[in-house]
N, CA, C and O of each residue as an XYZ file, in Angstrom:
824
protein
N      40.380     51.870      1.025
C      38.979     51.470      0.950
C      38.722     50.616     -0.275
O      38.098     49.558     -0.191
N      39.222     51.095     -1.442
C      38.993     50.356     -2.679
C      39.756     49.039     -2.639
O      39.291     48.016     -3.141
N      40.982     49.088     -2.009
C      41.778     47.855     -1.919
C      41.078     46.826     -1.047
O      41.055     45.642     -1.383
N      40.494     47.272      0.096
C      39.785     46.351      0.992
C      38.570     45.744      0.293
O      38.309     44.547      0.419
N      37.845     46.553     -0.426
C      36.666     46.053     -1.145
C      37.063     45.026     -2.180
O      36.396     44.007     -2.356
N      38.178     45.310     -2.875
C      38.655     44.373     -3.896
C      39.070     43.042     -3.266
O      38.835     41.967     -3.817
N      39.702     43.155     -2.082
C      40.152     41.942     -1.390
C      38.954     41.089     -0.984
O      38.963     39.871     -1.162
N      37.899     41.751     -0.424
C      36.709     40.996     -0.028
C      36.043     40.357     -1.238
O      35.611     39.206     -1.172
N      35.956     41.099     -2.355
C      35.334     40.556     -3.579
C      36.112     39.353     -4.092
O      35.524     38.349     -4.495
N      37.452     39.459     -4.075
C      38.291     38.356     -4.551
C      38.109     37.120     -3.686
O      38.054     36.001     -4.197
N      38.013     37.327     -2.339
C      37.822     36.193     -1.429
C      36.510     35.480     -1.684
O      36.469     34.250     -1.718
N      35.427     36.242     -1.864
C      34.115     35.626     -2.122
C      34.109     34.885     -3.447
O      33.514     33.813     -3.561
N      34.771     35.452     -4.449
C      34.836     34.802     -5.763
C      35.588     33.485     -5.683
O      35.192     32.495     -6.299
N      36.678     33.476     -4.919
C      37.470     32.245     -4.789
C      36.667     31.150     -4.115
O      36.724     29.994     -4.535
N      35.916     31.498     -3.067
C      35.094     30.510     -2.370
C      34.025     29.960     -3.303
O      33.778     28.754     -3.335
N      33.386     30.860     -4.072
C      32.342     30.435     -5.011
C      32.892     29.465     -6.048
O      32.279     28.435     -6.328
N      34.060     29.797     -6.624
C      34.658     28.935     -7.642
C      35.035     27.573     -7.066
O      34.885     26.552     -7.735
N      35.530     27.555     -5.815
C      35.910     26.289     -5.189
C      34.684     25.391     -4.991
O      34.728     24.193     -5.268
N      33.583     25.995     -4.505
C      32.363     25.218     -4.289
C      31.809     24.660     -5.592
O      31.358     23.516     -5.652
N      31.849     25.494     -6.646
C      31.346     25.043     -7.945
C      32.174     23.887     -8.479
O      31.631     22.921     -9.016
N      33.513     23.990     -8.328
C      34.398     22.938     -8.809
C      34.172     21.649     -8.034
O      34.138     20.569     -8.624
N      34.015     21.752     -6.696
C      33.797     20.578     -5.851
C      32.486     19.885     -6.205
O      32.423     18.656     -6.243
N      31.438     20.670     -6.463
C      30.138     20.091     -6.820
C      30.205     19.364     -8.145
O      29.612     18.296     -8.301
N      30.936     19.944     -9.119
C      31.034     19.303    -10.432
C      31.777     17.989    -10.346
O      31.446     17.039    -11.055
N      32.788     17.923     -9.477
C      33.534     16.664     -9.305
C      32.638     15.583     -8.728
O      32.678     14.436     -9.174
N      31.806     15.950     -7.712
C      30.894     14.981     -7.111
C      29.882     14.468     -8.124
O      29.601     13.271     -8.175
N      29.340     15.361     -8.920
C      28.358     14.964     -9.935
C      28.976     14.015    -10.946
O      28.353     13.032    -11.349
N      30.219     14.314    -11.359
C      30.898     13.470    -12.340
C      31.128     12.077    -11.784
O      30.994     11.088    -12.505
N      31.483     11.991    -10.470
C      31.732     10.683     -9.871
C      30.446      9.869     -9.774
O      30.454      8.667    -10.039
N      29.336     10.516     -9.394
C      28.082      9.784     -9.245
C      27.542      9.318    -10.580
O      26.806      8.333    -10.640
N      27.900     10.017    -11.666
C      27.419      9.640    -12.991
C      28.322      8.633    -13.667
O      27.954      8.066    -14.696
N      29.504      8.398    -13.107
C      30.458      7.500    -13.743
C      29.940      6.083    -13.735
O      29.300      5.680    -12.763
N      30.197      5.282    -14.812
C      29.694      3.910    -14.895
C      30.124      3.058    -13.721
O      29.378      2.173    -13.300
N      31.294      3.298    -13.188
C      31.793      2.475    -12.094
C      31.044      2.681    -10.802
O      31.252      1.926     -9.852
N      30.167      3.689    -10.729
C      29.437      3.984     -9.506
C      27.972      3.607     -9.607
O      27.181      4.007     -8.753
N      27.584      2.846    -10.630
C      26.213      2.381    -10.734
C      25.948      1.371     -9.620
O      26.830      0.600     -9.242
N      24.719      1.387     -9.100
C      24.356      0.487     -8.012
C      23.355     -0.536     -8.512
O      22.304     -0.191     -9.051
N      23.694     -1.777     -8.327
C      22.798     -2.862     -8.694
C      21.754     -2.999     -7.601
O      22.112     -3.313     -6.466
N      20.440     -2.771     -7.901
C      19.427     -2.820     -6.850
C      19.255     -4.193     -6.238
O      18.696     -4.310     -5.148
N      19.722     -5.244     -6.912
C      19.591     -6.580     -6.357
C      20.756     -6.952     -5.471
O      20.723     -7.987     -4.805
N      21.809     -6.105     -5.450
C      22.988     -6.427     -4.662
C      22.676     -6.346     -3.179
O      22.004     -5.421     -2.724
N      23.166     -7.314     -2.435
C      23.003     -7.288     -0.996
C      21.606     -7.636     -0.523
O      21.309     -7.498      0.663
N      20.740     -8.084     -1.422
C      19.373     -8.422     -1.038
C      19.372     -9.772     -0.322
O      19.849    -10.763     -0.875
N      18.841     -9.823      0.903
C      18.820    -11.087      1.633
C      17.805    -12.049      1.024
O      16.609    -11.758      1.011
N      18.266    -13.180      0.525
C      17.370    -14.154     -0.086
C      16.592    -14.903      0.980
O      17.147    -15.301      2.004
N      15.311    -15.090      0.736
C      14.473    -15.823      1.667
C      14.428    -17.273      1.219
O      13.836    -17.589      0.187
N      15.054    -18.157      1.991
C      15.102    -19.567      1.611
C      14.261    -20.417      2.550
O      14.471    -21.626      2.651
N      13.299    -19.784      3.247
C      12.451    -20.545      4.158
C      10.973    -20.452      3.763
O      10.248    -21.443      3.851
N      10.526    -19.274      3.330
C       9.127    -19.108      2.945
C       8.834    -19.883      1.661
O       9.614    -19.842      0.709
N       7.711    -20.582      1.646
C       7.301    -21.341      0.464
C       6.152    -20.606     -0.216
O       5.115    -20.357      0.398
N       6.340    -20.266     -1.468
C       5.339    -19.528     -2.239
C       4.103    -20.392     -2.451
O       4.208    -21.600     -2.663
N       2.934    -19.766     -2.393
C       1.678    -20.474     -2.619
C       0.794    -19.749     -3.615
O       1.107    -18.640     -4.046
N      -0.302    -20.376     -3.973
C      -1.263    -19.772     -4.897
C      -1.785    -18.450     -4.329
O      -2.020    -18.325     -3.127
N      -1.961    -17.469     -5.216
C      -2.503    -16.139     -4.890
C      -1.488    -15.205     -4.235
O      -1.785    -14.024     -4.049
N      -0.296    -15.697     -3.878
C       0.729    -14.784     -3.383
C       1.123    -13.828     -4.503
O       1.116    -14.205     -5.675
N       1.466    -12.591     -4.145
C       1.886    -11.593     -5.128
C       3.404    -11.455     -5.057
O       3.963    -11.196     -3.991
N       4.065    -11.630     -6.200
C       5.522    -11.607     -6.265
C       6.017    -10.370     -6.997
O       5.425     -9.952     -7.993
N       7.101     -9.786     -6.503
C       7.788     -8.702     -7.204
C       9.027     -9.316     -7.839
O       9.948     -9.742     -7.142
N       9.042     -9.356     -9.159
C      10.147     -9.981     -9.885
C      10.928     -8.897    -10.617
O      10.374     -8.165    -11.438
N      12.210     -8.801    -10.313
C      13.068     -7.799    -10.930
C      14.217     -8.475    -11.664
O      14.970     -9.255    -11.080
N      14.341     -8.168    -12.942
C      15.474     -8.647    -13.736
C      16.339     -7.423    -14.031
O      15.895     -6.484    -14.693
N      17.565     -7.441    -13.537
C      18.476     -6.300    -13.606
C      18.634     -5.781    -15.033
O      19.037     -6.515    -15.935
N      18.306     -4.495    -15.220
C      18.400     -3.799    -16.502
C      17.421     -4.327    -17.557
O      17.632     -4.129    -18.753
N      16.351     -4.999    -17.114
C      15.333     -5.504    -18.038
C      13.945     -5.095    -17.534
O      13.204     -5.929    -17.014
N      13.592     -3.812    -17.688
C      12.297     -3.335    -17.168
C      11.094     -3.969    -17.847
O      10.017     -4.017    -17.253
N      11.245     -4.461    -19.082
C      10.118     -5.068    -19.779
C       9.757     -6.438    -19.207
O       8.646     -6.928    -19.409
N      10.691     -7.046    -18.501
C      10.426     -8.357    -17.890
C      10.043     -8.188    -16.425
O       9.218     -8.939    -15.904
N      10.637     -7.209    -15.769
C      10.383     -6.984    -14.344
C       8.937     -6.545    -14.124
O       8.397     -5.735    -14.876
N       8.325     -7.096    -13.081
C       6.927     -6.757    -12.814
C       6.453     -7.349    -11.497
O       7.115     -8.195    -10.896
N       5.279     -6.875    -11.063
C       4.589     -7.456     -9.914
C       3.505     -8.359    -10.470
O       2.730     -7.949    -11.334
N       3.449     -9.600     -9.972
C       2.560    -10.583    -10.593
C       2.023    -11.563     -9.547
O       2.779    -12.022     -8.690
N       0.735    -11.889     -9.604
C       0.184    -12.873     -8.658
C       0.412    -14.294     -9.164
O       0.472    -14.534    -10.370
N       0.538    -15.221     -8.237
C       0.636    -16.634     -8.590
C      -0.771    -17.144     -8.898
O      -1.689    -16.980     -8.095
N      -0.929    -17.758    -10.055
C      -2.252    -18.222    -10.467
C      -2.707    -19.422     -9.633
O      -1.943    -19.984     -8.848
N      -3.975    -19.793     -9.828
C      -4.546    -20.919     -9.078
C      -3.899    -22.244     -9.440
O      -3.993    -23.209     -8.681
N      -3.231    -22.301    -10.613
C      -2.509    -23.526    -10.981
C      -1.072    -23.511    -10.469
O      -0.299    -24.426    -10.752
N      -0.714    -22.463     -9.710
C       0.614    -22.404     -9.107
C       1.696    -21.831     -9.997
O       2.874    -21.872     -9.645
N       1.308    -21.289    -11.164
C       2.305    -20.807    -12.121
C       2.213    -19.294    -12.320
O       1.218    -18.663    -11.963
N       3.274    -18.730    -12.898
C       3.293    -17.337    -13.331
C       3.778    -17.321    -14.778
O       4.387    -18.283    -15.247
N       3.505    -16.223    -15.480
C       3.955    -16.071    -16.863
C       4.772    -14.798    -16.993
O       4.374    -13.738    -16.511
N       5.929    -14.915    -17.655
C       6.807    -13.770    -17.861
C       7.249    -13.715    -19.324
O       7.371    -14.757    -19.969
N       7.493    -12.499    -19.862
C       8.032    -12.381    -21.213
C       9.358    -13.127    -21.327
O      10.157    -13.133    -20.390
N       9.588    -13.754    -22.476
C      10.781    -14.554    -22.791
C      10.815    -15.876    -22.022
O      11.238    -16.901    -22.557
N      10.375    -15.845    -20.788
C      10.439    -17.036    -19.939
C       9.276    -17.979    -20.190
O       9.439    -19.199    -20.198
N       8.090    -17.395    -20.398
C       6.893    -18.215    -20.528
C       6.346    -18.579    -19.162
O       6.472    -17.802    -18.216
N       5.739    -19.752    -19.049
C       5.154    -20.177    -17.786
C       6.208    -20.831    -16.896
O       7.038    -21.619    -17.347
N       6.140    -20.466    -15.597
C       7.081    -21.009    -14.626
C       6.312    -21.448    -13.391
O       5.436    -20.727    -12.914
N       6.633    -22.617    -12.876
C       6.035    -23.069    -11.624
C       6.583    -22.226    -10.479
O       7.798    -22.099    -10.325
N       5.689    -21.648     -9.673
C       6.108    -20.809     -8.550
C       5.669    -21.392     -7.215
O       6.439    -21.401     -6.255
N       4.422    -21.883     -7.152
C       3.916    -22.442     -5.899
C       4.731    -23.668     -5.500
O       5.048    -24.521     -6.329
N       5.056    -23.736     -4.235
C       5.854    -24.854     -3.732
C       7.343    -24.590     -3.723
O       8.121    -25.411     -3.237
N       7.754    -23.425     -4.268
C       9.172    -23.065     -4.304
C       9.453    -21.930     -3.324
O       8.553    -21.175     -2.957
N      10.703    -21.819     -2.911
C      11.127    -20.643     -2.154
C      11.457    -19.538     -3.160
O      11.704    -19.837     -4.328
N      11.469    -18.270     -2.737
C      11.872    -17.196     -3.645
C      13.252    -17.427     -4.252
O      13.465    -17.123     -5.426
N      14.190    -17.961     -3.475
C      15.539    -18.216     -3.974
C      15.531    -19.244     -5.091
O      16.213    -19.069     -6.101
N      14.756    -20.330     -4.920
C      14.679    -21.367     -5.960
C      14.019    -20.810     -7.215
O      14.448    -21.122     -8.326
N      12.979    -19.990     -7.054
C      12.307    -19.415     -8.213
C      13.241    -18.460     -8.956
O      13.227    -18.417    -10.186
N      14.050    -17.697     -8.224
C      15.059    -16.831     -8.864
C      15.957    -17.649     -9.788
O      16.209    -17.256    -10.927
N      16.431    -18.772     -9.298
C      17.346    -19.615    -10.072
C      16.654    -20.193    -11.301
O      17.254    -20.275    -12.373
N      15.385    -20.598    -11.146
C      14.653    -21.169    -12.285
C      14.429    -20.131    -13.376
O      14.597    -20.422    -14.560
N      14.046    -18.906    -12.971
C      13.819    -17.845    -13.963
C      15.129    -17.468    -14.645
O      15.166    -17.295    -15.863
N      16.190    -17.343    -13.877
C      17.498    -16.994    -14.447
C      17.959    -18.050    -15.441
O      18.526    -17.720    -16.483
N      17.716    -19.316    -15.124
C      18.119    -20.408    -16.020
C      17.407    -20.307    -17.366
O      18.015    -20.526    -18.414
N      16.109    -19.973    -17.333
C      15.348    -19.847    -18.582
C      15.756    -18.603    -19.372
O      15.684    -18.596    -20.601
N      16.180    -17.557    -18.675
C      16.556    -16.315    -19.352
C      17.934    -16.380    -20.002
O      18.259    -15.538    -20.838
N      18.746    -17.362    -19.633
C      20.100    -17.459    -20.179
C      20.106    -17.646    -21.691
O      21.105    -17.359    -22.350
N      18.994    -18.127    -22.241
C      18.893    -18.273    -23.702
C      18.750    -16.927    -24.405
O      18.948    -16.831    -25.616
N      18.404    -15.880    -23.638
C      18.143    -14.576    -24.236
C      19.029    -13.466    -23.673
O      19.313    -12.488    -24.364
N      19.468    -13.615    -22.417
C      20.220    -12.563    -21.735
C      21.497    -13.157    -21.159
O      21.481    -14.227    -20.551
N      22.596    -12.453    -21.357
C      23.871    -12.898    -20.803
C      23.922    -12.623    -19.298
O      23.781    -11.477    -18.870
N      24.119    -13.647    -18.516
C      24.227    -13.564    -17.054
C      23.079    -12.765    -16.428
O      23.316    -11.726    -15.811
N      21.850    -13.238    -16.579
C      20.700    -12.515    -15.998
C      20.748    -12.523    -14.470
O      21.072    -13.538    -13.853
N      20.424    -11.385    -13.875
C      20.364    -11.261    -12.413
C      18.900    -11.064    -12.017
O      18.286    -10.050    -12.352
N      18.359    -12.034    -11.310
C      16.933    -12.055    -10.990
C      16.722    -11.955     -9.487
O      17.390    -12.633     -8.707
N      15.792    -11.109     -9.094
C      15.403    -10.982     -7.693
C      13.907    -11.271     -7.576
O      13.108    -10.708     -8.324
N      13.530    -12.133     -6.656
C      12.120    -12.438     -6.390
C      11.828    -12.112     -4.931
O      12.480    -12.632     -4.025
N      10.849    -11.254     -4.715
C      10.416    -10.918     -3.356
C       8.914    -11.108     -3.250
O       8.179    -10.835     -4.199
N       8.460    -11.576     -2.100
C       7.031    -11.777     -1.872
C       6.441    -10.459     -1.389
O       6.719    -10.017     -0.274
N       5.632     -9.840     -2.228
C       5.017     -8.554     -1.902
C       3.815     -8.717     -0.979
O       3.595     -7.914     -0.072
N       3.047     -9.768     -1.226
C       1.822     -9.961     -0.461
C       1.569    -11.449     -0.286
O       1.571    -12.205     -1.257
N       1.353    -11.864      0.945
C       1.096    -13.275      1.242
C      -0.411    -13.493      1.313
O      -1.080    -13.008      2.225
N      -0.934    -14.233      0.333
C      -2.365    -14.547      0.305
C      -2.629    -16.042      0.423
O      -3.781    -16.460      0.542
N      -1.580    -16.844      0.393
C      -1.751    -18.296      0.363
C      -1.902    -18.899      1.755
O      -2.493    -19.967      1.910
N      -1.368    -18.218      2.768
C      -1.409    -18.762      4.118
C      -2.649    -18.242      4.840
O      -2.787    -17.044      5.088
N      -3.542    -19.166      5.168
C      -4.837    -18.769      5.733
C      -5.176    -19.606      6.968
O      -4.632    -20.691      7.172
N      -6.085    -19.073      7.781
C      -6.666    -19.840      8.870
C      -8.183    -19.836      8.686
O      -8.723    -19.021      7.938
N      -8.855    -20.742      9.364
C     -10.311    -20.837      9.288
C     -10.912    -20.547     10.650
O     -10.325    -20.872     11.683
N     -12.073    -19.940     10.644
C     -12.835    -19.774     11.882
C     -14.284    -20.139     11.578
O     -14.909    -19.568     10.683
N     -14.809    -21.104     12.341
C     -16.122    -21.673     12.058
C     -16.998    -21.650     13.309
O     -16.505    -21.562     14.433
N     -18.299    -21.733     13.086
C     -19.223    -21.811     14.217
C     -19.941    -20.499     14.483
O     -20.343    -19.793     13.559
N     -20.096    -20.187     15.766
C     -20.957    -19.088     16.196
C     -20.230    -17.728     16.183
O     -20.094    -17.062     17.209
N     -19.774    -17.349     14.989
C     -19.229    -16.007     14.779
C     -20.026    -15.352     13.653
O     -20.715    -16.028     12.889
N     -19.921    -14.042     13.562
C     -20.734    -13.309     12.589
C     -20.321    -13.626     11.148
O     -21.169    -13.782     10.270
N     -19.012    -13.719     10.918
C     -18.525    -13.954      9.553
C     -17.550    -15.143      9.530
O     -16.338    -14.946      9.442
N     -18.079    -16.378      9.611
C     -17.182    -17.540      9.542
C     -16.561    -17.660      8.153
O     -17.127    -17.186      7.168
N     -15.397    -18.294      8.083
C     -14.751    -18.486      6.789
C     -13.244    -18.565      6.909
O     -12.707    -18.789      7.994
N     -12.560    -18.379      5.781
C     -11.100    -18.410      5.722
C     -10.560    -16.990      5.650
O     -11.116    -16.136      4.959
N      -9.473    -16.748      6.369
C      -8.858    -15.423      6.415
C      -7.351    -15.547      6.202
O      -6.723    -16.506      6.652
N      -6.786    -14.563      5.512
C      -5.349    -14.546      5.268
C      -4.612    -14.240      6.562
O      -4.983    -13.336      7.311
N      -3.558    -15.013      6.808
C      -2.720    -14.747      7.980
C      -1.814    -13.563      7.663
O      -1.026    -13.604      6.718
N      -1.934    -12.519      8.458
C      -1.090    -11.334      8.287
C      -0.772    -10.756      9.656
O      -1.633    -10.700     10.535
N       0.465    -10.331      9.826
C       0.905     -9.696     11.073
C       0.725    -10.585     12.299
O       0.396    -10.101     13.382
N       0.943    -11.892     12.121
C       0.919    -12.856     13.239
C      -0.337    -12.722     14.100
O      -0.233    -12.362     15.273
N      -1.520    -13.002     13.550
C      -2.747    -12.824     14.320
C      -2.875    -13.851     15.446
O      -2.378    -14.972     15.336
N      -3.539    -13.459     16.517
C      -3.839    -14.350     17.628
C      -5.291    -14.815     17.515
O      -6.010    -14.410     16.602
N      -5.717    -15.670     18.453
C      -7.109    -16.120     18.447
C      -8.054    -14.930     18.640
O      -9.099    -14.856     17.994
N      -7.691    -14.014     19.516
C      -8.519    -12.812     19.704
C      -8.626    -12.000     18.422
O      -9.702    -11.513     18.077
N      -7.503    -11.856     17.716
C      -7.519    -11.122     16.443
C      -8.465    -11.792     15.459
O      -9.209    -11.121     14.743
N      -8.430    -13.131     15.430
C      -9.274    -13.884     14.495
C     -10.757    -13.668     14.800
O     -11.566    -13.500     13.887
N     -11.106    -13.675     16.076
C     -12.499    -13.461     16.457
C     -12.959    -12.066     16.036
O     -14.083    -11.886     15.569
N     -12.078    -11.089     16.206
C     -12.412     -9.725     15.788
C     -12.592     -9.655     14.273
O     -13.523     -9.012     13.787
N     -11.701    -10.316     13.523
C     -11.813    -10.325     12.056
C     -13.129    -10.952     11.610
O     -13.714    -10.551     10.604
N     -13.581    -11.937     12.369
C     -14.815    -12.636     12.007
C     -16.057    -11.902     12.508
O     -17.164    -12.436     12.430
N     -15.884    -10.690     13.018
C     -17.024     -9.871     13.398
C     -17.565    -10.120     14.788
O     -18.623     -9.601     15.143
N     -16.842    -10.925     15.600
C     -17.312    -11.187     16.957
C     -18.256    -12.377     17.020
O     -18.454    -13.084     16.032
N     -18.834    -12.585     18.197
C     -19.670    -13.759     18.446
C     -21.132    -13.539     18.080
O     -21.629    -12.414     18.066
N     -21.803    -14.648     17.786
C     -23.258    -14.637     17.713
C     -23.816    -14.770     19.138
O     -23.072    -15.017     20.087
N     -25.099    -14.607     19.264
C     -25.717    -14.517     20.592
C     -25.485    -15.735     21.467
O     -25.290    -15.595     22.674
N     -25.500    -16.923     20.886
C     -25.463    -18.135     21.711
C     -24.105    -18.845     21.667
O     -24.013    -20.043     21.934
N     -23.061    -18.097     21.331
C     -21.721    -18.695     21.297
C     -21.284    -19.119     22.698
O     -21.517    -18.404     23.673
N     -20.651    -20.286     22.787
C     -20.120    -20.792     24.062
C     -18.670    -20.306     24.181
O     -17.737    -20.974     23.737
N     -18.509    -19.137     24.787
C     -17.222    -18.443     24.778
C     -16.162    -19.134     25.632
O     -14.971    -18.861     25.485
N     -16.588    -20.026     26.523
C     -15.619    -20.746     27.353
C     -15.129    -22.039     26.707
O     -14.196    -22.670     27.202
N     -15.757    -22.429     25.606
C     -15.479    -23.753     25.017
C     -14.856    -23.680     23.626
O     -14.901    -24.654     22.875
N     -14.278    -22.538     23.281
C     -13.632    -22.375     21.975
C     -12.356    -23.223     21.929
O     -11.697    -23.407     22.953
N     -12.011    -23.736     20.757
C     -10.751    -24.469     20.625
C     -10.179    -24.284     19.213
O     -10.887    -23.939     18.266
N      -8.876    -24.527     19.117
C      -8.159    -24.408     17.847
C      -7.693    -25.789     17.417
O      -7.045    -26.493     18.192
N      -8.014    -26.182     16.198
C      -7.522    -27.436     15.627
C      -6.260    -27.132     14.840
O      -6.255    -26.265     13.966
N      -5.201    -27.846     15.151
C      -3.914    -27.595     14.501
C      -3.308    -28.913     14.019
O      -3.250    -29.897     14.757
N      -2.859    -28.905     12.760
C      -2.220    -30.082     12.191
C      -0.723    -30.056     12.497
O      -0.052    -29.053     12.251
N      -0.212    -31.139     13.025
C       1.212    -31.241     13.317
C       1.786    -32.528     12.772
O       1.070    -33.326     12.167
N       3.066    -32.734     12.981
C       3.726    -33.936     12.473
C       3.182    -35.201     13.119
O       3.242    -36.280     12.530
N       2.651    -35.069     14.334
C       2.118    -36.241     15.042
C       0.595    -36.339     14.934
O      -0.034    -37.146     15.619
N       0.014    -35.509     14.066
C      -1.431    -35.541     13.883
C      -2.089    -34.246     14.317
O      -1.424    -33.226     14.500
N      -3.401    -34.296     14.480
C      -4.172    -33.109     14.825
C      -4.230    -32.916     16.337
O      -4.469    -33.862     17.087
N      -4.007    -31.677     16.773
C      -4.115    -31.351     18.196
C      -5.256    -30.368     18.408
O      -5.659    -29.645     17.497
N      -5.761    -30.362     19.626
C      -6.899    -29.493     19.968
C      -6.450    -28.582     21.110
O      -6.137    -29.054     22.203
N      -6.420    -27.270     20.847
C      -5.921    -26.291     21.808
C      -7.099    -25.489     22.357
O      -7.742    -24.763     21.598
N      -7.401    -25.597     23.653
C      -8.562    -24.903     24.215
C      -8.330    -23.401     24.329
O      -7.198    -22.938     24.473
N      -9.426    -22.653     24.262
C      -9.369    -21.193     24.392
C     -10.615    -20.726     25.128
O     -11.733    -20.881     24.637
N     -10.417    -20.154     26.306
C     -11.516    -19.628     27.112
C     -11.547    -18.110     26.949
O     -10.740    -17.398     27.546
N     -12.474    -17.628     26.144
C     -12.544    -16.198     25.847
C     -12.821    -15.372     27.099
O     -12.290    -14.272     27.255
N     -13.651    -15.902     27.984
C     -13.994    -15.158     29.204
C     -12.736    -14.867     30.025
O     -12.545    -13.750     30.507
N     -11.884    -15.880     30.178
C     -10.642    -15.700     30.943
C      -9.714    -14.700     30.265
O      -9.223    -13.766     30.900
N      -9.477    -14.900     28.978
C      -8.524    -14.059     28.253
C      -8.993    -12.613     28.226
O      -8.179    -11.701     28.371
N     -10.268    -12.388     28.047
C     -10.788    -11.020     27.994
C     -10.649    -10.304     29.339
O     -10.704     -9.077     29.417
N     -10.465    -11.111     30.408
C     -10.265    -10.534     31.738
C      -8.794    -10.532     32.144
O      -8.450    -10.240     33.289
N      -7.937    -10.864     31.184
C      -6.500    -10.844     31.445
C      -5.991    -12.067     32.166
O      -4.890    -12.032     32.715
N      -6.747    -13.150     32.187
C      -6.339    -14.386     32.858
C      -5.844    -15.411     31.837
O      -6.364    -15.494     30.724
N      -4.841    -16.183     32.227
C      -4.346    -17.277     31.384
C      -4.124    -16.824     29.935
O      -4.638    -17.434     28.998
N      -3.357    -15.757     29.772
C      -3.148    -15.161     28.448
C      -2.372    -16.065     27.492
O      -2.353    -15.819     26.286
N      -1.731    -17.111     28.025
C      -1.001    -18.040     27.163
C      -1.936    -18.751     26.188
O      -1.490    -19.272     25.166
N      -3.227    -18.772     26.502
C      -4.198    -19.382     25.576
C      -4.305    -18.612     24.272
O      -4.644    -19.180     23.234
N      -4.016    -17.322     24.326
C      -4.188    -16.471     23.144
C      -2.999    -16.655     22.205
O      -2.183    -15.753     22.019
N      -2.928    -17.838     21.626
C      -1.774    -18.222     20.804
C      -1.782    -17.513     19.455
O      -2.822    -17.055     18.981
N      -0.594    -17.432     18.843
C      -0.488    -16.931     17.471
C      -0.881    -18.046     16.511
O      -0.458    -19.192     16.659
N      -1.681    -17.696     15.548
C      -2.187    -18.692     14.611
C      -1.146    -19.081     13.573
O      -0.275    -18.289     13.212
N      -1.253    -20.312     13.105
C      -0.391    -20.832     12.063
C      -1.239    -21.161     10.831
O      -2.451    -21.344     10.945
N      -0.603    -21.237      9.647
C      -1.365    -21.589      8.445
C      -2.126    -22.900      8.630
O      -1.585    -23.876      9.150
N      -3.376    -22.910      8.200
C      -4.282    -24.080      8.238
C      -4.897    -24.326      9.603
O      -5.624    -25.306      9.767
N      -4.633    -23.464     10.604
C      -5.338    -23.585     11.885
C      -6.839    -23.366     11.660
O      -7.242    -22.580     10.803
N      -7.642    -24.066     12.432
C      -9.099    -23.882     12.370
C      -9.621    -23.601     13.766
O      -9.443    -24.411     14.676
N     -10.264    -22.459     13.935
C     -10.849    -22.082     15.216
C     -12.319    -22.482     15.206
O     -13.063    -22.117     14.296
N     -12.733    -23.239     16.227
C     -14.112    -23.664     16.343
C     -14.772    -22.911     17.499
O     -14.314    -22.967     18.640
N     -15.845    -22.215     17.181
C     -16.615    -21.498     18.204
C     -17.969    -22.184     18.316
O     -18.854    -21.934     17.499
N     -18.151    -23.074     19.348
C     -19.406    -23.832     19.434
C     -20.597    -22.941     19.807
O     -21.721    -23.428     19.919
């Protein structure tokens, strides 16, 4: 009886010691310098979006928390960062802005690693004018359609001509006029009219 109890106690102790040793090895490996993870590694650079005024940027400089920050692009198209000073941001892609900031930081930091991500797009807008409750400019977000735009503008006024709405769009060959019949679309007809809006589109509700 005593021998069996001793055997069971020894077995449990051995399992406990093995688990403790295994856990300590894992902790040591995760804390080792060679296992540090660079948060900017593997980040897909956006080389198509063009930054504009009022966009909010998340700028991260690896191991430099005093420089890293979230910052809006000013109305003059520039941003200001410690050590870097003023940098032109509007009109650049995030990838180009990363390179410009890194170039300026080389005077202070050895091999700076810079990541620029667009946190909030405020520069791309569409307009809706005429017989709606709240005409004006609205930020394009989540690929809005003409119906979405009308809803954002609070709907129609009493005498709106819902069959004669159109979208003005600027293209390489000039301005085009895209008709939109709200009566049809609201009844599920000719849904192709309910196009996704592009920056600088203007919806006219006569």
